[in-house]
C-alpha positions, 0 to 999 in steps of 0.5 A: 500499499502506497501513499504520499505525504506532504512533508519530510516531518511527516515521513520522519514521524511515520517512519520512526513510529513504525507505522511506515515500513518502507519510504522514499526519504532524503539520504541525510534524513535517513542517516540521521535516523540510523545514527539515532539507532533506527534499524534501517537499510538504505537499499538504492538511490532513486534518482540523481540530481532533480532539484531547482533553485526558483527565484521571483522576477525581482531577484536578478543575481545572488547578491539580491539574496542579502536580508532575504530568506530561501525556502528548503524542504528540510534542515536534513536534506541535500536541498539544504547542503546545495543551497549552503554551498551556493550561498558560501560560494557566493561570499553570502552569510547565513543567518545563525552562522558567524556574527554577520550583520542581519540585513546582509545574512540569508535565512534559511527556512525549512518549508514543505514543497507543497506550500513553497509557491503558495507562500512565495506568491503571497510574499508581498514584502518580497522577503523570500529570495528563492526556493529550492525544490524537486521537479515538478513544483513550481512549474505552474508559476514559472510557466506564468512568468511569476518565477524563473529558474536560477539554476538546476541543483546539477550546476552545484554538484553533477549527479549529486545523490537526492532521495533513497529507498529505505526499509525497516531491517525487519521487513528485510527478514520477513519480506526479503523476496518481495523487496528484491522484486520491488527493487527490480521494478524500481530499476526498470522504471529507472531504466525506462525513464532514462531511455525516455529522456534520451529518446522521447518517442519510444515510451511517450504513451506509457509516460503520459498514462503514468504521469496523468494517473500517478502525477496528475500531470499532462505529458507536456508537464512531465516533458518539461520536469524531466528536461529542466530539472537535470534529474538522472535516472541511470540505473548504474548510478543508483547503486548506494555508494558509501563514498557519496554518502560520506561526502554528504555526511562530512559536509553536514557535519563539518561545514554546516554542523547540522548533524552530529559528529562520529556518525557511523554508517557501518551496516547501513547500505545493502547494495546486493539487492540492486547489484542482482537486479542490474545483472539481469538487465 
């Protein structure tokens, strides 16, 4: 039984309480829960890249962010890390870090993706400089020229990790064969999407059907989301990679100080399912 949730906080609570057996969640959030003692495994990355930084029309350059706020989905998210890297590269001060003057610093605010465009549209004081979200959030307002894409997340870190498929360890014991089947299905979906993005005519009808029934999008909206987000579904890139996890962990622990130091990820990933599925492609 599958269902969607409106925020990463809801995913966190449901997964931690055991009400949810498996979830697609941000890898930083999953690492944090594992460190807190939750018995979970990360079985596969579900995509690479795919977020965009969207700005209102009056924001023309990075310097215009000063004294304003940027909306992110969750403090323990890849999007937060990417925004931090962008602001730091632009020599902008981040509120709560250092002793910079408040009018020159940039606030980071955690907001569910579903509310980002609503908040930005109702921002009469123009306090919101940007929001970062996965496609297709924000597409409608970009189409209406209310906002524009500043950059895609791949510009900040090519093929960066995004969300992952994470399960409770007990589920692996009781439903191992079912999980293996699910990994094969997810990987096959990724393969089809990867093929579609390089040769769209091949599976356009299938994409149109899925986008209409599952995402509530037209095929044109789906195409735009895939084409403008820089998202990658290359199957080989979906294998859990401890080196990449450690890059994220080190940055969020050392540079950002939003995760505790000393996190041990030993036993966190179980890549054998996806390796088996890859061998069958």
